[in-house]
N, C-alpha and C positions, 0 to 999 in steps of 0.2 A: 422593368417598367418604372417610369417616373411620372409623377403627377406634378404639374407646374401651374402656378398662377402668375400670369404676366399682367403688368399694368404699365401705362404710360405716365410719365411724370416723376414725382419724387415722394419720398416718405418724409414727413416733417413733424409729426406729432409724437413726441416721445412716449406719452401715456398710452397711445394706441399701439405703438410699436412693441411695447412690453407685453400687451395682451395678445398681439399677433404671435409673438415669439413663444408664448405659452402653448398655443395650439400647434405651432410648427413643431415644437418638441414632442408634443403628444402624437402628432401624425407620424413621426419617425418610427414609432412602434409598428405601424401598419404598412408604410410605403416609403419610397424615396420621394421626398417632397421638396420642391424648390420654389422660392419666390423670386421672380425676375422683374426688375424695373427697367423698362426700355426708355432710354434717354431720348426724349423728344425736344430737349431744350434748344437744339440747334436749328429747329424749324422756325422760320420767320413767321412770327405771330401777326405781322402786318398783312399777310396774305389773306385771301378769302377762305371761308370755311371749307370749301371743296378742295382747294389746294392743300390746306393743312391736313385734311383727311387723306388725300392722295399720298402725301409725304409720310404720314404715319402708317398707312397701309404698306408702303414699300419697306419701312423698318420692320414691321410685323412679319410680313410674308417672307422676307429674306432670312428670318430666323427659323422658319418652319421647314421640316423635310417632308417628303411625300408620305411617309408612314405615320406621321403625327396625326392625332385626333385633336381637332380644334373645336372648342365650345366657346361661344361668345356670351358674355354676360351683358344683358341689355334689358332695360325696363319694359321693352316691347316684346320680349321673348316669352316663352312658355313658362308659366308658374308651376312649380312642383312642390309638393310637401316633402318633408324630410325622408319619409319612407320611399316615395316615388324617386327622389333623387338618389337614394342608396341603390335602388334597383337599376337606374340608368347608369350610375357609376360602375356597377358590377358588369353591365353589358359592355360598356366602353373598355373596361379593363380586359375583358375577354376578347375584344376585337384588335387590340394593339399589343405589340411586343416592345414598343419604344416609349413614346410619350403621349400623355393626355395633357393638353394645354387648355387652360381656362383663361380667357382674356377679358380684362377690364379695359374699356376704351379710354380715349383721351377726353378732354373737356367738350369736344363736339361729338362724342360718341364713337362709333365704329363705321368704317366705310362699307358700302355695299359690296365692294370687291372682297373684303375680309369676311363679311357675313356669308358670301357665296362659297368661300373656302371651308367654312365651318360646317360640321355635321349637325349642329344643334344650336339654337339660340335660346338661352335660358334667362329667366327673370328671377332675381332675388326678391324684388319688390316692384310695385308700380311707382314707388317714390324714387327720387333722385338723391343719392348720397355722395359725400366726398369719397374720393378714391381709397383713402386709407381706411375709412370706415367699412367700405366694401371688402377690403382685404380681411379685416377682422371678421365681419359677418360670414364671408365665404369660408375662411379657414375653420371657423367654428362649425359651420354646416358640413364641411368636408370631414372633419373629425367625427361629427355626429353620424354621418353616413357610414364611415368605417365601423363605428361602434355598433350600428344597427346590423351591418353585414356580419359582424362577429358575435351577434346575440349578447351584447354587453348591456349593462344596466344604465348607461349614460342617458339614453333616450327612453322616456316612459310613454309608451303608446296607449 
């Protein structure tokens, strides 16, 4: 079982990358975890929003296999508290023997085609954040979820 966080674009803030790395290292105690940046720089940004979303969805869907569980991260998704997220994570881990993929969309979000492939649309917040900050928030919350599942003291309920 591997848990992966995919995002479109690039990582460019060294300060945030160091904090993300801290949680990636902590996660290795619980699971195989991988950060994947999908290169969308070859997509012509002069195209319209729908064409860009279509090209990004092709990149995303081509990387998934039939057994992967896909969860999209979207501000219009369902909000969960940390305990609810840990319970969902546990359910998803029990459903899959391959990968759970969490996806951060591009600057225009996530296409309807990709949302349709997902089994869950999750909101980290109703606010919009830069992608790299979402990587940090999500990796921390994933670490928190594993600590909850293992009855550790990181999360104080």
